Gaussian input, Z-matrix of N, CA and C with variables (Angstrom, degrees):
# hf/3-21g

backbone

0 1
 N
 C     1     B1
 C     2     B2     1     A1
 N     3     B3     2     A2     1     D1
 C     4     B4     3     A3     2     D2
 C     5     B5     4     A4     3     D3
 N     6     B6     5     A5     4     D4
 C     7     B7     6     A6     5     D5
 C     8     B8     7     A7     6     D6
 N     9     B9     8     A8     7     D7
 C    10    B10     9     A9     8     D8
 C    11    B11    10    A10     9     D9
 N    12    B12    11    A11    10    D10
 C    13    B13    12    A12    11    D11
 C    14    B14    13    A13    12    D12
 N    15    B15    14    A14    13    D13
 C    16    B16    15    A15    14    D14
 C    17    B17    16    A16    15    D15
 N    18    B18    17    A17    16    D16
 C    19    B19    18    A18    17    D17
 C    20    B20    19    A19    18    D18
 N    21    B21    20    A20    19    D19
 C    22    B22    21    A21    20    D20
 C    23    B23    22    A22    21    D21
 N    24    B24    23    A23    22    D22
 C    25    B25    24    A24    23    D23
 C    26    B26    25    A25    24    D24
 N    27    B27    26    A26    25    D25
 C    28    B28    27    A27    26    D26
 C    29    B29    28    A28    27    D27
 N    30    B30    29    A29    28    D28
 C    31    B31    30    A30    29    D29
 C    32    B32    31    A31    30    D30
 N    33    B33    32    A32    31    D31
 C    34    B34    33    A33    32    D32
 C    35    B35    34    A34    33    D33
 N    36    B36    35    A35    34    D34
 C    37    B37    36    A36    35    D35
 C    38    B38    37    A37    36    D36
 N    39    B39    38    A38    37    D37
 C    40    B40    39    A39    38    D38
 C    41    B41    40    A40    39    D39
 N    42    B42    41    A41    40    D40
 C    43    B43    42    A42    41    D41
 C    44    B44    43    A43    42    D42
 N    45    B45    44    A44    43    D43
 C    46    B46    45    A45    44    D44
 C    47    B47    46    A46    45    D45
 N    48    B48    47    A47    46    D46
 C    49    B49    48    A48    47    D47
 C    50    B50    49    A49    48    D48
 N    51    B51    50    A50    49    D49
 C    52    B52    51    A51    50    D50
 C    53    B53    52    A52    51    D51
 N    54    B54    53    A53    52    D52
 C    55    B55    54    A54    53    D53
 C    56    B56    55    A55    54    D54
 N    57    B57    56    A56    55    D55
 C    58    B58    57    A57    56    D56
 C    59    B59    58    A58    57    D57
 N    60    B60    59    A59    58    D58
 C    61    B61    60    A60    59    D59
 C    62    B62    61    A61    60    D60
 N    63    B63    62    A62    61    D61
 C    64    B64    63    A63    62    D62
 C    65    B65    64    A64    63    D63
 N    66    B66    65    A65    64    D64
 C    67    B67    66    A66    65    D65
 C    68    B68    67    A67    66    D66
 N    69    B69    68    A68    67    D67
 C    70    B70    69    A69    68    D68
 C    71    B71    70    A70    69    D69
 N    72    B72    71    A71    70    D70
 C    73    B73    72    A72    71    D71
 C    74    B74    73    A73    72    D72
 N    75    B75    74    A74    73    D73
 C    76    B76    75    A75    74    D74
 C    77    B77    76    A76    75    D75
 N    78    B78    77    A77    76    D76
 C    79    B79    78    A78    77    D77
 C    80    B80    79    A79    78    D78
 N    81    B81    80    A80    79    D79
 C    82    B82    81    A81    80    D80
 C    83    B83    82    A82    81    D81
 N    84    B84    83    A83    82    D82
 C    85    B85    84    A84    83    D83
 C    86    B86    85    A85    84    D84
 N    87    B87    86    A86    85    D85
 C    88    B88    87    A87    86    D86
 C    89    B89    88    A88    87    D87
 N    90    B90    89    A89    88    D88
 C    91    B91    90    A90    89    D89
 C    92    B92    91    A91    90    D90
 N    93    B93    92    A92    91    D91
 C    94    B94    93    A93    92    D92
 C    95    B95    94    A94    93    D93
 N    96    B96    95    A95    94    D94
 C    97    B97    96    A96    95    D95
 C    98    B98    97    A97    96    D96
 N    99    B99    98    A98    97    D97
 C   100   B100    99    A99    98    D98
 C   101   B101   100   A100    99    D99
 N   102   B102   101   A101   100   D100
 C   103   B103   102   A102   101   D101
 C   104   B104   103   A103   102   D102
 N   105   B105   104   A104   103   D103
 C   106   B106   105   A105   104   D104
 C   107   B107   106   A106   105   D105
 N   108   B108   107   A107   106   D106
 C   109   B109   108   A108   107   D107
 C   110   B110   109   A109   108   D108
 N   111   B111   110   A110   109   D109
 C   112   B112   111   A111   110   D110
 C   113   B113   112   A112   111   D111
 N   114   B114   113   A113   112   D112
 C   115   B115   114   A114   113   D113
 C   116   B116   115   A115   114   D114
 N   117   B117   116   A116   115   D115
 C   118   B118   117   A117   116   D116
 C   119   B119   118   A118   117   D117
 N   120   B120   119   A119   118   D118
 C   121   B121   120   A120   119   D119
 C   122   B122   121   A121   120   D120
 N   123   B123   122   A122   121   D121
 C   124   B124   123   A123   122   D122
 C   125   B125   124   A124   123   D123
 N   126   B126   125   A125   124   D124
 C   127   B127   126   A126   125   D125
 C   128   B128   127   A127   126   D126

   B1=1.4631
   B2=1.5305
   B3=1.3551
   B4=1.4617
   B5=1.5271
   B6=1.3354
   B7=1.4616
   B8=1.5241
   B9=1.3344
   B10=1.4663
   B11=1.5278
   B12=1.3239
   B13=1.4651
   B14=1.5304
   B15=1.3310
   B16=1.4673
   B17=1.5240
   B18=1.3366
   B19=1.4648
   B20=1.5163
   B21=1.3328
   B22=1.4644
   B23=1.5264
   B24=1.3380
   B25=1.4720
   B26=1.5272
   B27=1.3266
   B28=1.4645
   B29=1.5190
   B30=1.3247
   B31=1.4639
   B32=1.5232
   B33=1.3455
   B34=1.4742
   B35=1.5273
   B36=1.3337
   B37=1.4685
   B38=1.5306
   B39=1.3300
   B40=1.4632
   B41=1.5216
   B42=1.3254
   B43=1.4691
   B44=1.5267
   B45=1.3289
   B46=1.4775
   B47=1.5283
   B48=1.3246
   B49=1.4685
   B50=1.5286
   B51=1.3314
   B52=1.4711
   B53=1.5216
   B54=1.3340
   B55=1.4682
   B56=1.5239
   B57=1.3360
   B58=1.4590
   B59=1.5321
   B60=1.3423
   B61=1.4576
   B62=1.5195
   B63=1.3362
   B64=1.4664
   B65=1.5201
   B66=1.3415
   B67=1.4714
   B68=1.5248
   B69=1.3354
   B70=1.4723
   B71=1.5164
   B72=1.3504
   B73=1.4596
   B74=1.5225
   B75=1.3398
   B76=1.4648
   B77=1.5262
   B78=1.3453
   B79=1.4625
   B80=1.5264
   B81=1.3326
   B82=1.4640
   B83=1.5250
   B84=1.3415
   B85=1.4630
   B86=1.5297
   B87=1.3548
   B88=1.4717
   B89=1.5256
   B90=1.3322
   B91=1.4645
   B92=1.5296
   B93=1.3396
   B94=1.4640
   B95=1.5311
   B96=1.3485
   B97=1.4703
   B98=1.5188
   B99=1.3328
   B100=1.4684
   B101=1.5260
   B102=1.3301
   B103=1.4590
   B104=1.5239
   B105=1.3473
   B106=1.4662
   B107=1.5241
   B108=1.3431
   B109=1.4660
   B110=1.5338
   B111=1.3368
   B112=1.4633
   B113=1.5216
   B114=1.3280
   B115=1.4715
   B116=1.5470
   B117=1.3273
   B118=1.4664
   B119=1.5199
   B120=1.3489
   B121=1.4621
   B122=1.5249
   B123=1.3346
   B124=1.4596
   B125=1.5243
   B126=1.3523
   B127=1.4659
   B128=1.5063
   A1=110.36
   A2=116.35
   A3=120.04
   A4=110.81
   A5=116.10
   A6=119.88
   A7=110.73
   A8=117.21
   A9=120.78
   A10=111.04
   A11=116.86
   A12=121.06
   A13=109.73
   A14=117.22
   A15=122.15
   A16=109.80
   A17=117.64
   A18=121.08
   A19=110.90
   A20=116.67
   A21=120.87
   A22=110.36
   A23=116.78
   A24=121.13
   A25=110.02
   A26=117.73
   A27=121.06
   A28=110.86
   A29=117.32
   A30=121.80
   A31=110.59
   A32=116.62
   A33=120.95
   A34=110.24
   A35=116.83
   A36=120.57
   A37=109.99
   A38=117.20
   A39=121.29
   A40=112.06
   A41=116.86
   A42=120.79
   A43=110.17
   A44=116.64
   A45=120.41
   A46=110.61
   A47=116.98
   A48=121.26
   A49=110.12
   A50=116.92
   A51=120.81
   A52=110.49
   A53=117.54
   A54=120.87
   A55=110.74
   A56=117.23
   A57=121.07
   A58=110.30
   A59=116.08
   A60=120.58
   A61=111.90
   A62=117.39
   A63=121.17
   A64=110.05
   A65=117.05
   A66=120.66
   A67=110.40
   A68=117.41
   A69=120.16
   A70=111.83
   A71=117.01
   A72=120.59
   A73=113.86
   A74=117.57
   A75=120.04
   A76=111.61
   A77=117.04
   A78=120.04
   A79=110.47
   A80=117.32
   A81=121.47
   A82=109.70
   A83=117.15
   A84=121.31
   A85=110.16
   A86=116.86
   A87=120.69
   A88=110.65
   A89=116.50
   A90=120.60
   A91=110.19
   A92=117.14
   A93=121.06
   A94=110.19
   A95=117.40
   A96=120.45
   A97=110.89
   A98=118.12
   A99=121.49
   A100=109.73
   A101=116.82
   A102=121.12
   A103=110.67
   A104=117.45
   A105=120.92
   A106=110.64
   A107=117.55
   A108=121.20
   A109=109.64
   A110=116.53
   A111=120.41
   A112=110.64
   A113=117.37
   A114=120.43
   A115=109.96
   A116=117.14
   A117=120.62
   A118=111.36
   A119=116.86
   A120=120.62
   A121=109.83
   A122=116.28
   A123=121.29
   A124=112.80
   A125=116.10
   A126=120.48
   A127=108.32
   D1=-45.09
   D2=179.50
   D3=-63.05
   D4=-36.57
   D5=-179.60
   D6=-61.57
   D7=-43.56
   D8=179.76
   D9=-68.15
   D10=-34.50
   D11=177.29
   D12=-62.99
   D13=-44.92
   D14=178.29
   D15=-62.13
   D16=-44.27
   D17=178.44
   D18=-60.79
   D19=-42.66
   D20=-179.34
   D21=-62.58
   D22=-44.06
   D23=179.52
   D24=-63.10
   D25=-45.14
   D26=178.99
   D27=-61.72
   D28=-40.36
   D29=179.21
   D30=-63.02
   D31=-45.12
   D32=-179.91
   D33=-63.18
   D34=-43.31
   D35=178.76
   D36=-62.41
   D37=-42.51
   D38=178.82
   D39=-62.02
   D40=-41.23
   D41=178.48
   D42=-64.76
   D43=-42.15
   D44=179.39
   D45=-61.41
   D46=-44.18
   D47=179.38
   D48=-64.17
   D49=-42.24
   D50=179.56
   D51=-62.88
   D52=-44.99
   D53=179.28
   D54=-62.81
   D55=-42.07
   D56=178.86
   D57=-60.73
   D58=-43.30
   D59=179.01
   D60=-64.30
   D61=-41.25
   D62=179.29
   D63=-64.34
   D64=-44.89
   D65=-179.70
   D66=-62.68
   D67=-40.24
   D68=179.49
   D69=-67.31
   D70=-31.01
   D71=-175.88
   D72=-95.22
   D73=5.54
   D74=-178.13
   D75=-58.85
   D76=-41.24
   D77=-179.65
   D78=-62.03
   D79=-42.56
   D80=179.95
   D81=-64.45
   D82=-41.89
   D83=179.60
   D84=-62.56
   D85=-42.18
   D86=178.95
   D87=-60.92
   D88=-44.21
   D89=-179.64
   D90=-61.60
   D91=-43.18
   D92=179.68
   D93=-63.53
   D94=-43.82
   D95=179.88
   D96=-63.09
   D97=-43.01
   D98=178.63
   D99=-62.60
   D100=-40.92
   D101=179.59
   D102=-61.05
   D103=-47.66
   D104=-179.62
   D105=-64.81
   D106=-39.79
   D107=179.16
   D108=-61.21
   D109=-44.10
   D110=178.92
   D111=-63.92
   D112=-38.83
   D113=179.43
   D114=-64.11
   D115=-42.39
   D116=-178.64
   D117=-68.57
   D118=-43.48
   D119=-179.44
   D120=-71.53
   D121=-32.79
   D122=-178.89
   D123=-59.32
   D124=-32.29
   D125=179.37
   D126=-76.29

């Protein structure tokens, strides 16, 4: 039971870190998407 509790806590912490990283990188992702869109339309 304790083992599953530890796994659950680690999973929740990992999800929180992943979400924080995604939110911080949203601006970079937007810039990359705009760049690719311009490259495709440019042709």
